[in-house]
C-alpha positions as CSV (number, residue, x, y, z in Angstrom):
1,M,-4.8,24.7,37.1
2,R,-1.5,25.5,38.8
3,Q,-2.0,28.2,41.5
4,K,0.5,30.5,43.1
5,R,0.5,30.0,46.8
6,S,2.9,32.7,47.9
7,S,-0.1,34.3,49.7
8,S,-1.2,31.4,51.8
9,K,-3.0,31.8,55.2
10,P,0.2,31.0,57.2
11,F,2.1,33.7,55.3
12,R,-0.7,36.3,55.9
13,K,-0.6,35.5,59.6
14,L,3.1,35.9,59.7
15,F,2.9,39.2,57.9
16,F,0.2,40.7,60.0
17,G,2.0,39.4,63.2
18,S,5.2,41.1,62.2
19,F,3.3,44.3,61.2
20,A,1.5,44.3,64.6
21,A,4.9,43.9,66.4
22,L,6.3,46.9,64.7
23,V,3.3,49.0,65.6
24,I,3.5,47.9,69.2
25,G,7.2,48.6,69.4
26,S,6.8,52.2,68.2
27,A,3.9,52.7,70.7
28,C,6.1,51.7,73.6
29,G,8.7,54.4,73.2
30,G,10.8,53.0,70.4
31,N,12.0,55.0,67.5
32,P,8.9,56.3,65.7
33,E,10.7,55.8,62.4
34,L,10.9,52.2,61.2
35,V,14.4,51.2,60.2
36,N,15.0,48.9,57.2
37,G,17.4,46.1,57.3
38,D,20.1,48.2,55.6
39,G,19.8,50.9,58.2
40,R,18.1,53.5,56.1
41,V,15.2,55.5,57.6
42,R,11.8,55.5,55.9
43,G,10.8,58.5,53.9
44,A,7.8,60.8,54.1
45,A,5.6,59.7,51.2
46,G,2.1,59.2,52.4
47,L,-0.8,56.9,51.5
48,G,-1.3,56.8,47.7
49,E,1.8,58.9,47.0
50,A,4.6,58.0,44.6
51,C,7.4,55.8,45.7
52,D,10.3,53.8,44.3
53,S,10.7,51.5,47.3
54,T,9.2,50.9,50.7
55,S,11.9,53.1,52.2
56,D,10.2,56.1,50.5
57,C,7.0,55.6,52.4
58,Q,5.9,56.7,55.9
59,E,5.9,54.1,58.7
60,A,3.4,51.2,58.4
61,L,3.2,51.8,54.6
62,L,4.6,49.7,51.8
63,C,5.5,50.7,48.2
64,G,3.0,48.8,46.1
65,V,3.4,47.4,42.6
66,N,1.8,50.5,41.1
67,D,4.6,52.6,42.7
68,V,2.4,54.3,45.3
69,C,2.5,53.9,49.0
70,V,-0.1,51.5,50.3
71,G,-1.2,50.2,53.6
72,A,-1.9,46.7,54.9
73,C,-5.1,44.9,53.9
74,G,-8.0,46.4,55.8
75,D,-6.3,49.9,56.0
76,L,-7.3,52.6,53.4
77,T,-5.9,50.3,50.7
78,R,-9.1,49.9,48.7
79,S,-9.2,53.5,47.6
80,A,-5.4,53.6,47.3
81,C,-5.5,50.6,44.9
82,R,-8.3,52.2,42.9
83,E,-9.4,49.5,40.3
84,E,-6.9,47.0,41.6
85,A,-7.1,44.7,44.6
86,C,-5.2,44.7,47.8
87,L,-3.1,41.6,47.9
88,P,-2.5,39.7,51.2
89,S,1.1,40.9,51.0
90,G,-0.2,44.4,51.6
91,E,0.5,45.6,48.1
92,C,-1.8,46.7,45.3
93,S,-2.2,44.2,42.4
94,E,-1.4,45.1,38.8
95,G,-3.5,43.9,35.9
96,L,-6.5,42.5,37.9
97,G,-9.0,41.0,35.4
98,R,-6.5,40.9,32.5
99,S,-7.1,38.1,30.0
100,C,-4.7,35.2,30.6
101,K,-3.9,31.6,29.6
102,S,-1.6,30.7,32.5
103,D,-0.3,32.2,35.8
104,E,2.8,33.5,33.9
105,D,0.5,35.9,32.0
106,C,-0.4,37.7,35.3
107,S,1.7,40.1,37.4
108,K,3.2,39.3,40.8
109,G,0.6,38.2,43.4
110,L,-2.1,37.2,40.8
111,A,-3.1,33.9,39.3
112,C,-4.9,32.9,36.1
113,S,-8.4,31.9,37.1
114,A,-10.7,29.2,35.5
115,F,-12.3,32.1,33.6
116,S,-8.9,33.0,32.0
117,R,-8.7,36.2,34.0
118,C,-6.0,37.4,36.4
119,A,-7.4,37.1,39.9
120,V,-6.3,37.2,43.5
121,P,-5.3,33.7,44.7
122,C,-6.7,32.3,47.9
123,E,-7.4,29.1,49.8
124,P,-10.4,27.2,48.2
125,G,-13.5,27.6,50.3
126,E,-12.1,30.1,52.7
127,E,-14.8,32.7,53.7
128,N,-14.5,36.5,53.8
129,V,-11.0,36.6,52.2
130,C,-12.1,38.3,49.0
131,E,-13.4,41.8,48.4
132,M,-17.0,42.4,49.6
133,G,-16.8,39.3,51.8
134,Q,-16.9,36.9,48.9
135,T,-15.8,33.3,49.4
136,C,-12.7,31.9,47.7
137,R,-13.8,29.7,44.8
138,S,-13.0,26.0,44.7
139,T,-10.4,26.8,41.9
140,G,-8.4,29.0,44.4
141,T,-9.1,32.5,43.2
142,C,-11.3,35.4,44.2
143,P,-14.1,36.6,41.9
144,N,-13.5,40.0,40.3
145,D,-15.4,42.5,38.2
146,A,-13.9,41.2,34.9
147,E,-15.6,37.8,35.4
148,V,-19.2,36.9,34.9
149,V,-21.0,35.4,37.9
150,L,-24.5,34.0,37.1
151,E,-27.4,35.4,39.1
152,P,-30.1,32.9,40.2
153,P,-33.4,33.1,38.3
154,D,-36.3,35.1,39.8
155,G,-37.5,33.5,43.0
156,A,-34.5,31.3,43.4
157,G,-33.0,33.2,46.3
158,G,-29.4,34.0,46.9
159,E,-28.0,30.7,48.0
160,S,-25.0,29.3,46.3
161,S,-25.6,26.0,44.5
162,G,-22.0,25.6,43.4
163,A,-19.3,24.5,45.9
164,G,-16.9,27.4,46.6
165,G,-18.8,29.7,44.2
166,A,-19.9,33.3,44.9
167,P,-23.3,33.9,46.2
168,G,-25.9,33.4,43.4
169,C,-23.7,31.0,41.4
170,I,-25.8,28.4,39.7
171,D,-25.3,25.5,37.3
172,V,-25.6,26.5,33.6
173,D,-28.0,25.1,31.0
174,V,-25.9,26.1,28.0
175,D,-27.6,27.9,25.0
176,F,-26.3,26.6,21.7
177,S,-26.9,26.6,18.0
178,P,-25.9,23.8,15.5
179,E,-23.7,25.0,12.7
180,I,-25.9,25.7,9.7
181,P,-25.1,24.0,6.4
182,T,-25.7,25.6,3.0
183,V,-27.1,23.6,0.1
184,L,-27.4,24.9,-3.4
185,L,-29.8,22.9,-5.5
186,L,-28.7,22.9,-9.2
187,I,-31.5,21.4,-11.3
188,D,-31.3,20.4,-15.0
189,R,-34.0,22.3,-16.9
190,S,-33.3,20.8,-20.3
191,G,-35.9,19.5,-22.8
192,S,-35.3,15.8,-21.8
193,M,-36.6,16.3,-18.2
194,T,-39.9,14.7,-19.2
195,A,-41.5,11.3,-18.8
196,E,-39.5,9.9,-21.7
197,S,-37.2,6.8,-21.5
198,R,-39.6,4.9,-19.3
199,F,-39.4,7.4,-16.3
200,G,-43.2,7.9,-16.6
201,D,-43.6,4.1,-16.2
202,A,-41.6,4.2,-13.0
203,V,-43.9,7.0,-11.7
204,E,-47.0,5.0,-12.6
205,A,-45.7,1.9,-10.8
206,A,-44.9,3.9,-7.7
207,V,-48.4,5.3,-7.6
208,E,-49.9,1.9,-8.1
209,D,-47.9,0.3,-5.3
210,G,-48.7,3.2,-2.9
211,T,-45.2,4.5,-2.5
212,Y,-45.8,7.8,-4.2
213,T,-48.7,10.2,-4.8
214,L,-48.6,12.5,-7.7
215,G,-47.8,16.2,-7.3
216,D,-50.0,19.2,-7.7
217,C,-49.1,20.3,-11.3
218,P,-52.2,20.7,-13.6
219,S,-50.6,18.1,-15.9
220,N,-47.4,16.1,-16.6
221,N,-47.0,15.0,-13.1
222,D,-45.0,12.0,-14.4
223,W,-42.2,14.2,-15.8
224,R,-38.8,14.2,-14.2
225,W,-39.0,17.9,-13.8
226,N,-42.3,17.9,-12.0
227,V,-41.4,14.9,-9.8
228,V,-38.2,16.6,-8.7
229,R,-40.2,19.7,-8.0
230,D,-42.7,17.7,-6.0
231,V,-40.1,15.7,-4.0
232,L,-38.2,18.9,-3.1
233,M,-40.8,21.6,-2.8
234,S,-44.2,20.1,-2.0
235,P,-45.5,22.1,1.1
236,T,-46.9,18.9,2.6
237,K,-44.5,16.1,1.8
238,G,-41.4,17.8,0.3
239,I,-37.9,17.7,1.8
240,V,-37.2,21.4,1.9
241,K,-40.1,22.8,3.9
242,P,-39.3,20.9,7.2
243,L,-35.6,21.9,7.0
244,E,-35.8,25.5,5.9
245,D,-35.0,26.8,9.4
246,R,-32.0,24.5,9.8
247,V,-30.5,24.5,6.3
248,R,-29.7,27.5,4.1
249,F,-31.0,26.6,0.7
250,G,-30.4,28.2,-2.7
251,L,-31.8,27.3,-6.1
252,S,-30.4,27.4,-9.6
253,L,-32.5,26.0,-12.5
254,Y,-30.2,25.8,-15.5
255,S,-30.6,25.4,-19.3
256,G,-29.8,27.2,-22.5
257,R,-31.3,28.1,-25.9
258,N,-28.7,27.1,-28.5
259,G,-25.9,28.5,-26.4
260,Q,-24.4,31.8,-27.6
261,I,-25.2,31.1,-31.2
262,L,-27.6,33.5,-32.8
263,P,-30.6,32.0,-34.7
264,A,-30.1,31.3,-38.4
265,P,-31.9,33.7,-40.7
266,P,-35.1,32.1,-42.1
267,M,-35.0,30.6,-45.5
268,T,-31.2,30.8,-45.7
269,E,-29.2,28.0,-47.2
270,D,-26.1,27.2,-45.3
271,P,-26.3,30.2,-43.0
272,P,-23.1,31.5,-41.2
273,I,-22.5,30.7,-37.5
274,V,-22.6,33.9,-35.5
275,L,-21.7,33.9,-31.8
276,D,-22.9,36.6,-29.5
277,P,-20.9,36.6,-26.2
278,A,-23.6,38.8,-24.7
279,K,-26.3,36.2,-25.2
280,M,-27.1,34.6,-21.8
281,C,-25.7,31.1,-21.4
282,P,-26.3,29.3,-19.3
283,E,-29.8,30.5,-18.6
284,L,-30.2,30.4,-14.9
285,I,-33.3,30.9,-12.8
286,E,-31.9,31.6,-9.4
287,V,-33.1,32.1,-5.8
288,P,-30.6,33.5,-3.4
289,I,-29.3,31.4,-0.5
290,A,-31.2,32.0,2.7
291,L,-33.0,30.4,5.6
292,G,-36.8,30.2,5.4
293,N,-36.4,30.0,1.6
294,H,-39.1,27.4,0.7
295,Q,-41.8,29.6,-0.7
296,A,-39.4,31.7,-2.7
297,M,-38.0,28.6,-4.4
298,L,-41.4,27.0,-5.0
299,D,-42.5,30.3,-6.7
300,E,-39.6,30.0,-9.2
301,F,-39.8,26.2,-9.7
302,K,-42.8,26.3,-12.0
303,C,-44.7,23.3,-13.3
304,S,-43.5,21.8,-16.7
305,D,-41.1,24.8,-17.2
306,I,-38.4,23.1,-19.2
307,S,-36.2,24.6,-21.9
308,D,-33.6,23.3,-24.4
309,D,-30.0,22.6,-23.6
310,T,-27.8,21.2,-20.8
311,P,-24.7,23.4,-20.2
312,T,-23.8,21.6,-17.0
313,G,-20.1,22.6,-16.8
314,E,-20.8,26.4,-17.0
315,S,-23.7,26.0,-14.6
316,L,-21.6,24.2,-12.0
317,L,-19.0,27.0,-12.1
318,A,-21.8,29.6,-11.8
319,A,-23.2,27.8,-8.7
320,A,-19.7,27.6,-7.2
321,A,-19.3,31.4,-7.7
322,T,-22.6,31.9,-5.8
323,L,-21.4,29.7,-2.9
324,A,-18.0,31.5,-2.8
325,A,-19.7,34.8,-2.5
326,F,-21.8,33.6,0.4
327,K,-19.7,34.1,3.5
328,E,-21.7,32.5,6.2
329,P,-19.9,29.7,8.1
330,G,-20.7,26.0,7.8
331,P,-20.4,23.2,5.2
332,K,-21.4,24.1,1.7
333,V,-22.5,21.7,-1.0
334,I,-23.9,21.7,-4.5
335,V,-26.6,19.1,-5.4
336,L,-26.7,18.5,-9.1
337,A,-29.8,16.7,-10.5
338,T,-29.5,15.9,-14.2
339,D,-30.7,13.4,-16.7
340,G,-28.8,13.9,-19.9
341,E,-25.5,14.3,-21.8
342,P,-24.0,17.7,-21.1
343,D,-23.4,20.2,-23.9
344,N,-21.9,23.7,-23.5
345,C,-22.5,27.2,-24.6
346,E,-20.3,26.9,-27.7
347,C,-21.6,23.5,-28.8
348,P,-25.2,23.1,-27.8
349,D,-26.8,19.8,-28.9
350,F,-23.7,18.8,-31.0
351,G,-25.5,19.4,-34.3
352,G,-27.8,21.6,-36.3
353,H,-26.9,25.2,-36.5
354,V,-23.6,25.0,-34.6
355,P,-19.9,25.5,-35.5
356,D,-18.2,22.7,-37.4
357,K,-16.0,21.9,-34.4
358,C,-19.1,20.9,-32.6
359,K,-19.8,18.1,-35.1
360,V,-16.4,16.3,-35.0
361,S,-16.0,12.9,-33.5
362,G,-15.2,12.9,-29.8
363,I,-16.7,16.3,-29.0
364,Q,-19.2,14.8,-26.5
365,D,-16.4,13.1,-24.6
366,A,-14.4,16.3,-24.6
367,I,-17.3,18.2,-23.1
368,K,-17.9,15.5,-20.5
369,A,-14.3,15.9,-19.5
370,E,-14.8,19.6,-19.1
371,V,-17.6,19.0,-16.7
372,V,-15.5,16.6,-14.6
373,A,-12.7,19.2,-14.6
374,A,-15.2,21.8,-13.4
375,A,-16.3,19.6,-10.5
376,K,-12.7,18.9,-9.5
377,Q,-11.9,22.6,-9.6
378,I,-14.9,23.4,-7.4
379,H,-13.8,20.8,-4.8
380,D,-10.1,21.3,-4.9
381,D,-9.9,25.1,-5.2
382,D,-13.2,26.3,-3.5
383,G,-13.6,23.5,-1.0
384,F,-17.2,22.7,-1.9
385,T,-18.6,19.2,-2.3
386,V,-20.6,18.3,-5.5
387,H,-23.1,15.5,-5.1
388,V,-25.0,14.2,-8.2
389,I,-28.5,12.8,-8.5
390,N,-28.8,10.7,-11.6
391,V,-32.3,11.0,-13.1
392,S,-31.2,9.6,-16.5
393,T,-32.0,6.4,-18.3
394,P,-30.5,3.3,-16.6
395,S,-29.6,1.7,-19.9
396,N,-27.2,4.5,-20.9
397,D,-24.0,3.1,-19.5
398,S,-21.8,5.9,-20.8
399,L,-23.8,8.5,-19.1
400,Q,-23.9,6.5,-15.8
401,Q,-20.1,6.5,-15.7
402,H,-19.9,10.2,-16.6
403,L,-22.1,11.2,-13.7
404,A,-20.2,9.0,-11.3
405,D,-17.0,10.6,-12.5
406,V,-18.4,14.1,-11.8
407,A,-19.4,13.2,-8.3
408,T,-16.0,11.6,-7.6
409,A,-14.2,14.7,-8.9
410,G,-16.4,16.9,-6.8
411,G,-15.6,14.9,-3.6
412,G,-19.2,13.7,-3.4
413,E,-21.4,10.7,-4.2
414,V,-23.7,9.8,-7.1
415,Y,-27.3,8.8,-6.2
416,L,-29.8,7.0,-8.4
417,G,-33.1,8.8,-9.1
418,F,-34.7,6.6,-11.6
419,S,-38.1,6.6,-9.7
420,P,-39.9,9.0,-7.3
421,G,-38.8,6.8,-4.3
422,E,-35.2,6.9,-5.3
423,L,-35.3,10.6,-5.9
424,G,-36.7,11.3,-2.5
425,S,-34.2,9.0,-0.7
426,A,-31.3,10.6,-2.6
427,F,-32.2,14.2,-1.7
428,E,-33.0,13.2,1.9
429,E,-29.7,11.4,2.3
430,I,-27.6,14.2,0.9
431,I,-29.3,16.9,2.9
432,D,-29.2,14.9,6.1
433,G,-25.6,14.1,5.5
434,V,-24.5,17.7,5.1
435,R,-26.2,18.8,8.4
436,S,-23.5,19.6,10.8
437,C,-22.6,17.9,14.1
438,V,-20.6,21.0,15.2
439,I,-22.4,22.9,18.0
440,D,-21.6,26.6,18.7
441,L,-22.0,27.5,22.4
442,D,-23.4,30.8,23.6
443,G,-20.4,31.5,25.8
444,E,-17.1,29.7,26.8
445,I,-16.2,26.7,28.8
446,A,-13.8,27.6,31.6
447,R,-10.2,26.5,31.0
448,G,-9.6,23.0,32.5
449,K,-13.3,22.4,33.1
450,E,-14.2,20.6,29.9
451,S,-14.8,17.3,31.6
452,S,-17.3,18.8,34.1
453,G,-19.9,19.2,31.3
454,T,-22.8,16.9,30.7
455,V,-24.2,16.4,27.2
456,T,-27.4,14.4,26.7
457,L,-29.1,13.3,23.5
458,D,-32.7,12.2,23.8
459,G,-32.1,11.7,27.5
460,E,-29.0,9.6,27.1
461,K,-25.7,10.9,28.5
462,L,-22.9,11.1,25.9
463,E,-19.3,10.3,26.7
464,L,-16.7,13.0,26.4
465,D,-14.2,11.9,23.7
466,G,-16.0,8.7,23.2
467,D,-16.4,7.2,19.7
468,D,-20.1,7.9,19.8
469,G,-20.0,10.8,22.2
470,W,-18.8,14.4,22.0
471,Q,-15.5,16.4,21.9
472,V,-14.5,20.0,22.7
473,N,-13.2,21.8,19.6
474,S,-12.7,25.1,21.4
475,P,-14.0,26.9,24.5
476,S,-17.0,28.0,22.5
477,Q,-17.6,24.9,20.3
478,I,-18.3,21.2,20.8
479,E,-18.9,18.4,18.2
480,L,-20.9,15.3,18.4
481,L,-19.2,12.1,17.2
482,G,-20.1,8.7,15.7
483,E,-23.6,7.5,16.3
484,A,-24.5,10.7,18.1
485,C,-23.6,12.7,15.1
486,E,-25.6,10.4,12.7
487,T,-28.6,10.7,15.0
488,I,-28.6,14.5,15.3
489,K,-28.5,14.8,11.5
490,S,-32.0,13.6,10.9
491,G,-35.3,14.5,12.5
492,E,-36.0,16.3,15.7
493,H,-34.0,15.4,18.8
494,D,-33.6,16.6,22.3
495,L,-30.0,17.8,22.9
496,K,-29.0,19.3,26.2
497,I,-25.7,20.8,27.4
498,K,-25.1,21.5,31.1
499,F,-22.0,22.8,33.0
500,P,-21.7,23.1,36.8
501,C,-21.3,26.5,38.6
502,G,-18.1,28.2,37.8
503,S,-17.3,26.0,34.7
504,F,-19.0,28.0,32.0
505,R,-18.8,31.7,31.2
506,P,-21.9,33.1,29.3
507,P,-21.4,36.1,27.0
508,V,-21.4,39.5,28.6
509,E,-24.6,41.4,27.5
C-alpha cells in the first residue's frame, strides 16, 4: 500500500525544533507576537476557536484543518481535535476512520490503512507515536477507533503476537460458511412408476448380488417409486439425511388425473369433452425448500403412492416458479426423475376421453418438444439447471433421446437409473456436484493482504491462485479450485482458514 510520508520523523524533528526556537526567542525579550513571513501579526483566536488561517490564532497556535486554532502535538490538542487525531504537523485531522480504498480518499495528513480506514501515517514499528502510546503498525498507520483490533483469548495475556501490531493483536482463525446450494427434487408419480418393464428384475438382481437391500415399505419394494423413495429418503442409508444441514432440499411429487378434463358421465355414448380450468393439473405434493428437511419430505413421500398421468412440462415450470420465489443465495437446481413419455394437462394419455386434437399423429412429439422448451426457458431465463434421472425402460430409444434433450436444454446432464445402484449413484453425483466451492468469510481480508492467508484442506496447504488451490473472490469470500473443489463437495473434510495479525477484520458485534 502506498503511504504518505509527509509526516516522517525528520520532518517532525524539524517542526518541533523550529517551534522550540520560536518559543525561546519570545522568552528572551523578542516581540511576544510571532510575525508571519508576509509581515502580518498573529490574531487573538485562542485554542479551539475559529480561524481562517494561522495568522488568526494566538502565538504558538496553528489553524487546523477543522478551522479552529490548535496547538502542537502534546499540547491541549487532544481535546481541541475532539474525535479527530492530532497530526505530527500540529494540525487536527479531518475524516479519521472514514472508509477508503486509497490514500486519495483521505484528507490531508491521513493515509488509507490496510483495514480500508483513514488513519494517521507513521514509521512502521515506531513506539509511542500513536494515541494512547500505541505502536505504529507494520503497514505504516496508527490504529484508530474505527478499526477492529482483536483481543487475545482469556488467559493469553496482553503481549502482541503480530509484528508491528497493537497490544493484544493475534493471528486469526477465520470463521466461515460454505455457500449452501438448493436442490428441488421433482419426482414422477405416474402410474408406470412400478416394477414393470423389467425394473423389478434389476432390483432382484441387485439384492442377490448384495449391492442393494430392499426398503421399508410394507410391499412393492421393487417398484421404481419405492426404490427412488428408499435411495433418497431412507433414514439409515438414504442420500438426503446426511446432507440436510448442508443442502436446502425441496420436494415436488407430480402427476395428474386426466388433466383438466372432467370425467365422462356414466353410460353415455360419445360424451362431450368438458375442460375445467379450475381442476388441479398438475397435481403436486410439495414440501417447501429448507434445511433440515428430511423428515418432512419422508412424511409426504408415501409408499406405493402413485397416480395416473405425467404432465412433466407443467410440473417443471411449477418447480422453477418455486425456486424463483426462494431468494436465498447459492446455486439452484431441479432434479427430475421420470420413467415415461410426457403428456400434458390438455392431452393426458393421448387417448380415451380426450379432445380430438390429442389423438392426431405427432401429438406425442409435440408435447415432448414443449417439455424441452420448458427446460430451456428455465435455464436461459431463470438461470436454474435441470438434471434428469432416467428411470425408464432401456429399450425405448425414443424416450432415451427425449430425456437427454431435456437435460441438455436445461443446462444439465442425464443420468441412468435403470437399477437401484445406478439410481443411488445418479442422485449422489448430482447433489455432490451442486455443492458449492464458494466460502463466505465471517469478516473481511485487509486490502493487499490476500497472500498472507493460509488455507489448508485435510491438513494440506493449498496454493493461492493455484489450479487446485484457492482464490479470493472478494474481501469476504474465497473459492476452492480444481481438485480442492472436487474434494470439498463430497463427504466430511477439515478446512481451515488463517490470517496473520492485522490482515483480517472480523465483523463488529
